[in-house]
N, C-alpha and C positions, 0 to 999 in steps of 0.2 A: 504493500500499498503504501503511496505518494502522498506525502501531508504538505495539501495544498498550503636609474633610479629607485631602483627597488632593492631589495636584499632582505637580511636579518633585521633590521630598522623600520621594515615596513610591515612583513609580514604578519609579526606579533602581534598587533593591532589586532587583525581578524582570529587568531589564536587565541587571545584572551577570550574570546567572543565563546570560545568550546572548552576551556576551565572545565574546573572541576569541583567542588565543596565538600566539607569534611561532615558536614550535619546538613541536611535541604529538610525544609519543610513538607508540608502533602502539596503542596504546590506548585513546587519543583520535582514532581515525580517524573522522571524520563517518559515520554511517549513513546509510541509502537510504530514501526514500518520504516519510512525514508524520507531525507530531507537533502534534495540536492542544490545546490546554489552554483551560479556563474560567478567568478573572480574576473572584473573589467577594472582595465586602469587606462582613466580619461573616456570612458565611452567602451575600446576595444577588451574584446576577451582575450585575455591571458591563460585561463587554467578554471580549474573548477574545487569544488569541494562538495564530499558526502558523508552524510553518519547515516550508518542503519540502526535501528534498536529492535533488539531482537530479545523477549524475556517472555514471564508468566504470569505478569501483574505484580509479582515479588521482586524477583532478580530480574534486572534489567543489563544486557552488554548493550555497549554503543561502540562502532565500529567508523573512524573517521580517517576520512583517507583526502587527500589535499596534493595538487598537482597544478605547479604555476611553473609557467617558462617563457622566457622573454626574446624573442631573436633580433639581434640588429639587420637591418635589412631583410627581414623574413628568413633569413639565413644564418646567421652566426648567434648561439644562446648567449647570450649577456646574463642571464638570471635562468636559474633548472634549481626550483625548490620542491621538495616533494616530502609528505610527512603520512605516518602511519600509526595510529594508537587504538587502544581497546581498552574503555572504561568499565567498570562494574558495580554497577549499583542495587543495593537490597531493602526493599521496602523505603524508598525515597533519599537513603543516604549514600554516599558515597563509602566506595572500599577500596577500590584500586584501579589505579592508571598504570600503564605501561607504553610508553609512545618515542617514534626513531625520527627525525626529523634531519633531514641535510640538506643545508643549506650550501648551491656551489661547492659540492661537494666535501665540505664540513659538517660532522656528524655531529646530532648530539642526541643523546640516548637517557632518557628521564620515566623512573620509576617512580610513584606517590603510594604510599600506603598508608591504609588511615586508624589510628591507635590512639585512646584515650586523647587528651585535648589536644593532642599534635598530630601534624602529619610528617611521618619520616619520606625525606625526596631524598633522593639518590638520580646524581649529574655524572653522566661519564664516569661511573665509579665512585664521585665523593658524597659520602651522607651527611643531612644534616634534619634536623626537625626544625619544623615551621609552625608556630602555632595556627591552630587552627576552630576558632573562634570566629569563622566569614567564611561567606560563600563569594563565587567570582560571578562574571555573567557567563551564561549560556545559552546557546541562540535557542533555547526549548524552554528557556524560565526568563521569564520579564521580571520576577522578583527580586532575583539577584543584582539588578541594580543597586536597593538601598544599599548592598554593602560597599562601602569604602574601600575597599580592599581586597585584590585579587592575588591570587597566587598562578601564574603564566605557565604553562606546562613546557615550553619551552626553553625556557633559563631555568626554573624552578623557584624564581623568584615573587615575592610582595610585591604589587604595584596601588600606588594611591587613584582612583578614580573619584570624577565627579561628576552626577548626572544629575540634570532637569527636565524633567517634562514640560513639552511645550502646547500638549493639547492633541485633539484628535486630529488626521490628516489623509485627505483620500489621495492614494498613490494608485501606478497603474503597473501591473505584473505580468506577464506574457497575455494580454491584450484583455487582462480582466482589472476594475478598478476596484481595491481593498480601500475600506477603513483602519485607518493603522492608530497604535498611538505612538507619537514622534518624541523622544526626547536627546538632546544634547549630553553630548559623552566626551566630556576633557582629560587624555591623559599623558602626563609627562608634556603638559604643557599644549599639547595639539588638541582643538576642539572637532570632534565625529561626529556623526547622528546615527540614530539607529531608529529604524521604524517595526514596531512590533503588533503582529496581527490579534484579531480576536480571544484567537487560541494560545496568545501569549508566545508564540514563535516567531522568531524574526525572520521578515519579510525584505527588510533592505537594510544594509548598515554602510556608512561611508566616510574614508577618514583619509587625512592631506599625508602624502608620500614625505620624505626629506627632501626631495626635487621639487615639492610647489605640484605635486600634480596629484589627481583625486583617484583613489583607488577606492573600487563599490563592489560590494557582494551581494547577490541579488536572488531570490528563491527561482528556482525554476520549477 
């Protein structure tokens, strides 16, 4: 069922949308089925993002894949970015994450395990404990925006964000007009925007790159 200048400093803005939390409330229970997104830079398609949700109502496994490529003159690749990760949630609570991200040949291997009041984060073999009393943004959970601290699955670091609700807005996706809830989101001094559908799932997200262009995540 389907549910209706770049590089390492740019893509994480989207990965944070896919991050996880140590303790989610009922409103953040993962959905079922699949979410597909197009990744665009200045309106041109540069890749895709896919999330598969499989579960029995209690335990949910989430498989996320991202494939982004930017070519110079359509031939020479100047950015090759791939991400593959799996998450396990039980009764709406995060249990485990494991992911591999390859950014222009540089590999980041991250695992995160929930336990007690902290998350155990291991990145490329180096382990640390991170305070777990917060959630991150997830494309399937609008409520996570109320938490101001995120754990990025790429670097395994906490980040500060500020979200401001701007009201309802009609946008067009795939030839259909959808009523969405529009938020301004500021992270690391850069302001982006996120539009959630009535089901609490991200329909569109837009963030500036360090090169002054606009990167967009759009539900397919």
